Each structure stands twice: as structure tokens, then as C-alpha cells.
C-alpha positions, 0 to 999 in steps of 0.5 A, a space after each residue: 500500500 502506498 503511503 498517504 501524502 500530507 496534502 491529502 489529509 484535511 487540515 482539521 485532521 492533522 491536529 485532531 486529538 485522537 490522531 496526533 500520536 499517529 500523525 507524529 509517528 508517521 511524520 505528517 506533522 512535526 512536534 514543532 508544528 504541534 507546539 505552534 498549533 497548541 500555542 495558538 489555541 484560546 484558553 477556554 477553561 473559564 467556560 468549563 463546568 465541573 461534573 461530578 460523576 459516579 462510575 456505573 456498576 461499581 459499588 465503592 463500599 471499602 471492601 475488597 472486590 465489592 463484596 459485603 462485609 
């Protein structure tokens, strides 16, 4: 199979968080390009809201293996 050229990959896919490791390992992007991209991102942490969640199907009762004492 012939390797894919960077020009055939959409720009939004080059820095997709799910694909960054693969794009770095296959030299579609360099670590320097990644650093430049990350430095241009806007900090939106003030717009975030913390969500407290509980894992489904897990009972945290302090006993080993979730068994009753």
C-alpha cells in the first residue's frame, strides 16, 4: 500500500486529538508544528463546568472486590 501524502489529509485532521500520536509517528506533522498549533489555541477553561460523576456498576463500599462485609 502506498503511503498517504500530507496534502491529502484535511487540515482539521492533522491536529485532531485522537490522531496526533499517529500523525507524529508517521511524520505528517512535526512536534514543532504541534507546539505552534497548541500555542495558538484560546484558553477556554473559564467556560468549563465541573461534573461530578459516579462510575456505573461499581459499588465503592471499602471492601475488597465489592463484596459485603
